[in-house]
C-alpha positions as CSV (number, residue, x, y, z in Angstrom):
1,X,19.5,-16.9,-20.1
2,X,22.3,-17.7,-17.7
3,X,23.5,-15.5,-15.3
4,X,26.6,-16.0,-13.1
5,X,25.8,-16.7,-9.2
6,X,22.1,-16.3,-9.8
7,X,21.5,-19.0,-7.1
8,X,23.6,-17.0,-4.4
9,X,22.1,-13.9,-5.6
10,X,18.2,-15.1,-5.5
11,X,19.1,-16.5,-1.9
12,X,20.7,-13.2,-0.8
13,X,17.4,-11.7,-1.8
14,X,15.2,-14.3,-0.3
15,X,16.6,-13.6,2.8
16,X,15.9,-9.7,2.6
17,X,12.3,-10.8,2.2
18,X,9.8,-11.1,4.9
19,X,6.4,-12.5,5.6
20,X,3.6,-10.2,6.3
21,X,0.8,-11.4,8.5
22,X,-2.1,-8.7,9.2
23,X,-4.2,-10.6,11.2
24,X,-7.0,-12.1,9.8
25,X,-6.6,-9.9,6.8
26,X,-4.2,-12.6,5.1
27,X,-0.5,-12.5,4.2
28,X,1.8,-10.4,2.2
29,X,5.6,-9.6,1.8
30,X,7.9,-7.0,2.6
31,X,11.6,-6.0,2.3
32,X,14.4,-5.6,4.8
33,X,15.5,-1.9,4.0
34,X,17.9,-1.6,7.0
35,X,19.8,-3.8,9.3
36,X,18.0,-2.1,12.5
37,X,14.5,-3.4,11.6
38,X,12.9,-1.4,9.1
39,X,10.5,-3.0,6.8
40,X,9.2,-1.6,3.5
41,X,6.0,-3.2,2.1
42,X,2.6,-1.7,0.4
43,X,0.1,0.2,2.1
44,X,-2.7,-2.3,1.6
45,X,-0.4,-5.0,2.9
46,X,-0.5,-3.1,6.2
47,X,-3.7,-2.2,6.9
48,X,-4.1,-4.0,10.5
49,X,-3.2,-2.8,13.7
50,X,-1.8,-5.9,14.7
51,X,1.2,-7.5,12.5
52,X,3.3,-10.2,12.6
53,X,6.2,-10.7,10.5
54,X,8.4,-13.5,10.0
55,X,12.0,-13.5,8.5
56,X,13.7,-16.0,6.4
57,X,15.1,-18.2,9.4
58,X,11.6,-18.8,11.0
59,X,11.9,-15.9,13.8
60,X,8.5,-13.9,14.6
61,X,8.3,-10.3,15.5
62,X,5.4,-8.0,16.0
63,X,5.4,-5.0,13.6
64,X,4.5,-1.3,13.9
65,X,3.6,1.1,11.2
66,X,5.9,3.8,11.4
67,X,4.5,5.6,8.2
68,X,1.6,5.0,5.6
69,X,0.9,6.5,2.2
70,X,-2.1,4.9,0.8
71,X,-1.5,7.4,-2.5
72,X,2.3,5.7,-3.1
73,X,0.9,2.5,-1.7
74,X,3.7,2.2,0.7
75,X,4.1,1.9,4.5
76,X,7.3,1.4,6.7
77,X,7.1,-1.0,9.1
78,X,9.2,-1.3,12.4
79,X,10.6,-4.3,13.8
80,X,12.9,-5.1,17.2
81,X,15.4,-6.5,15.3
82,X,19.1,-5.7,14.4
83,X,21.7,-7.3,11.9
84,X,19.1,-7.8,9.6
85,X,20.3,-8.6,5.8
86,X,18.9,-5.6,4.2
87,X,18.0,-5.5,0.3
88,X,20.7,-4.0,-1.8
89,X,19.0,-1.4,-3.8
90,X,19.3,0.3,-7.3
91,X,17.9,3.4,-8.9
92,X,14.8,2.1,-10.7
93,X,15.0,5.3,-13.2
94,X,18.1,3.5,-14.8
95,X,16.3,0.7,-15.4
96,X,15.5,-0.1,-19.3
97,X,13.1,-2.8,-21.2
98,X,14.5,-6.3,-21.8
99,X,16.4,-6.4,-18.5
100,X,15.9,-9.7,-16.2
101,X,13.7,-9.4,-13.4
102,X,13.5,-11.4,-10.3
103,X,10.2,-11.1,-7.9
104,X,10.5,-12.8,-4.5
105,X,7.7,-13.1,-2.1
106,X,4.7,-15.6,-0.2
107,X,2.2,-16.2,-3.1
108,X,-0.8,-18.5,-1.7
109,X,1.1,-19.9,1.0
110,X,4.5,-20.5,-0.6
111,X,7.0,-19.0,1.5
112,X,10.0,-17.6,-0.5
113,X,8.8,-18.1,-4.0
114,X,10.8,-16.8,-6.8
115,X,10.0,-16.0,-10.3
116,X,11.7,-14.4,-13.2
117,X,10.9,-12.4,-16.5
118,X,12.0,-9.2,-18.0
119,X,11.4,-5.7,-17.6
120,X,8.4,-3.9,-20.2
121,X,8.9,-0.6,-19.3
122,X,9.3,2.2,-16.4
123,X,6.3,4.6,-16.4
124,X,2.7,5.5,-16.4
125,X,0.3,2.5,-17.8
126,X,-2.6,3.8,-20.0
127,X,-5.9,3.6,-18.0
128,X,-3.8,4.1,-14.5
129,X,-3.6,7.7,-14.6
130,X,0.2,9.1,-14.3
131,X,1.6,7.2,-11.7
132,X,5.0,5.8,-13.0
133,X,5.3,1.8,-12.7
134,X,8.2,-0.6,-13.0
135,X,6.3,-3.0,-15.3
136,X,7.6,-7.0,-15.8
137,X,6.1,-10.0,-17.0
138,X,7.0,-12.0,-14.2
139,X,4.0,-14.1,-12.5
140,X,2.4,-12.6,-9.1
141,X,-0.1,-13.8,-6.8
142,X,-1.8,-12.9,-3.6
143,X,1.0,-12.7,-1.3
144,X,3.5,-11.4,-3.7
145,X,2.4,-7.5,-2.4
146,X,5.1,-5.9,-0.5
147,X,8.0,-7.9,-1.7
148,X,10.8,-7.0,-4.0
149,X,11.5,-6.5,-7.7
150,X,15.0,-7.0,-8.5
151,X,17.7,-6.9,-11.1
152,X,19.6,-9.2,-12.4
153,X,22.3,-8.4,-9.8
154,X,19.7,-8.5,-6.8
155,X,19.1,-5.4,-6.3
156,X,15.8,-4.1,-5.5
157,X,14.1,-2.0,-8.1
158,X,10.7,-1.6,-7.3
159,X,8.0,-2.8,-4.5
160,X,5.3,-5.3,-6.5
161,X,2.0,-4.2,-5.8
162,X,-0.6,-5.6,-8.2
163,X,-0.9,-7.3,-11.9
164,X,-2.1,-5.5,-15.1
165,X,-3.3,-7.9,-17.6
166,X,-0.1,-10.0,-18.1
167,X,2.1,-7.3,-16.4
168,X,3.4,-7.1,-13.0
169,X,3.5,-3.6,-11.3
170,X,5.8,-2.5,-9.0
171,X,6.2,1.0,-6.9
172,X,9.8,2.3,-8.5
173,X,12.7,1.9,-5.8
174,X,13.0,5.9,-6.5
175,X,9.6,6.7,-5.3
176,X,10.0,4.4,-2.0
177,X,13.4,6.8,-1.8
178,X,10.9,9.8,-2.3
179,X,8.5,8.4,0.4
180,X,11.4,7.8,3.2
181,X,12.9,10.8,2.6
182,X,9.7,12.6,3.2
183,X,9.5,11.5,6.8
184,X,6.9,10.1,9.1
185,X,3.2,10.3,7.8
186,X,-0.1,8.8,9.7
187,X,-2.0,9.2,6.1
188,X,-4.5,6.5,7.2
189,X,-8.2,6.8,7.1
190,X,-8.6,2.9,7.5
191,X,-11.3,2.0,4.7
192,X,-11.2,0.0,1.5
193,X,-12.7,2.0,-1.1
194,X,-13.8,1.7,-4.7
195,X,-15.2,4.3,-6.7
196,X,-18.7,4.6,-7.9
197,X,-21.5,7.1,-9.9
198,X,-23.8,8.9,-7.3
199,X,-27.2,7.7,-7.1
200,X,-29.8,9.3,-9.3
201,X,-31.8,10.0,-6.5
202,X,-29.3,11.5,-4.1
203,X,-29.6,15.2,-3.8
204,X,-25.7,15.0,-4.1
205,X,-25.8,14.1,-7.6
206,X,-27.6,17.4,-8.3
207,X,-25.3,19.5,-6.6
208,X,-21.4,19.4,-7.3
209,X,-20.7,15.5,-6.9
210,X,-20.9,13.1,-9.7
211,X,-18.5,10.6,-8.6
212,X,-18.1,9.1,-4.9
213,X,-15.9,6.8,-3.3
214,X,-17.5,3.5,-1.8
215,X,-16.4,2.1,1.6
216,X,-15.9,-1.6,1.1
217,X,-14.7,-2.7,4.5
218,X,-13.8,-0.5,7.6
219,X,-10.6,-1.7,9.7
220,X,-11.6,-2.5,13.4
221,X,-9.7,0.5,15.5
222,X,-8.9,2.6,12.4
223,X,-10.2,6.4,12.2
224,X,-12.5,5.5,10.2
225,X,-14.2,3.1,13.0
226,X,-14.0,5.5,15.7
227,X,-15.6,8.0,13.4
228,X,-18.7,5.4,12.8
229,X,-18.1,4.6,9.2
230,X,-20.3,2.0,7.8
231,X,-20.0,-0.5,4.7
232,X,-21.8,1.1,2.1
233,X,-21.1,4.8,3.3
234,X,-19.8,6.8,0.2
235,X,-17.5,9.2,0.7
236,X,-18.2,12.5,-1.5
237,X,-15.3,14.9,-0.4
238,X,-14.4,17.8,2.2
239,X,-16.4,21.0,2.4
240,X,-13.9,22.3,-0.3
241,X,-13.0,19.5,-2.7
242,X,-14.9,16.6,-4.0
243,X,-13.5,13.3,-4.4
244,X,-13.7,11.7,-7.7
245,X,-10.4,9.2,-7.1
246,X,-8.7,7.2,-4.4
247,X,-5.9,9.7,-5.2
248,X,-8.1,12.8,-4.1
249,X,-8.7,11.6,-0.6
250,X,-5.0,10.3,-0.4
251,X,-3.9,13.8,-0.9
252,X,-6.3,14.9,2.2
253,X,-4.9,12.6,4.4
254,X,-1.2,13.3,3.9
255,X,0.3,14.7,6.6
256,X,1.7,13.7,10.3
257,X,0.8,14.1,13.7
258,X,-2.6,14.7,15.3
259,X,-5.2,16.7,13.3
260,X,-8.6,16.8,11.7
261,X,-10.7,16.2,8.8
262,X,-14.4,17.0,7.8
263,X,-15.9,14.8,5.7
264,X,-18.9,14.6,3.7
265,X,-20.8,11.7,2.9
266,X,-24.2,9.8,1.7
267,X,-25.4,6.7,4.0
268,X,-28.6,4.3,4.0
269,X,-31.1,5.5,1.3
270,X,-28.4,8.0,0.2
271,X,-30.9,10.8,0.3
272,X,-29.1,12.9,2.8
273,X,-25.5,14.4,3.1
274,X,-23.9,14.2,6.0
275,X,-21.2,15.3,7.7
276,X,-18.4,13.8,10.5
277,X,-14.9,15.1,11.7
278,X,-12.3,12.2,11.8
279,X,-9.3,12.4,14.1
280,X,-6.2,11.5,12.2
281,X,-2.4,10.8,13.2
282,X,-3.5,9.1,16.8
283,X,-2.8,5.4,17.1
284,X,-5.6,3.6,18.8
285,X,-7.6,6.5,19.9
286,X,-10.7,6.2,21.6
287,X,-13.8,7.0,20.0
288,X,-14.3,10.8,19.6
289,X,-16.7,11.5,16.9
290,X,-19.9,10.3,15.8
291,X,-21.4,10.5,11.9
292,X,-23.9,13.5,11.9
């Protein structure tokens, strides 16, 4: 397939794509959304309290998280720069199967790598709930997360997020715009989690809890770290709501500004349901709560 001016289109998109270094947590990608320093990436890329961002011309800037939504897997970063080459954005609801798709990112250390394919579908994918995705048969690898998925005119139609089978999945641009319109959010706990079945020996298994969220990793300096959570702990829910999916936790974290969240969890031999109050919405806050 030949596209007139494809080289120029690809180069413009490459200049609107950034490399994000999240401390010792590896690298990801991002999209320059506005010329005054707003960058969009995945929430799972923006998991570090210390991040740096590299532009196409080699300039580097420290980046701060202005807003983060783990349920949508989106984050807004800010850098102190102006006159940046902001990406063009298209309406993802107008995308149709069979259209050309372009992805740019920084996979496996290759900065500004480009791959092309076609759109497979826009909508939910079996086994991944009701969330809508832009699905394309472009090849992604670690480091592509947070980068742009664009149409043949170089307009961003999604934020590349993960791979399912042979398909690349991107958060639709319409969802990105909804996220930005909602305003700043500090929906961040600072953990990597995975749904698990509650151990049979646990008293929680005999109550309302059947599934929990096991903590695989705790971000240093995050709310979970200050609340003394440890890898291996299993989040059960709040005193009013049980957690059976990552989305359940994300909904409880939604909001902005300082606030408290009371969580139930299991630790050690999982023989006792513990409770802790987590302080949200205060970056770099001192240790203020201890797991009970």
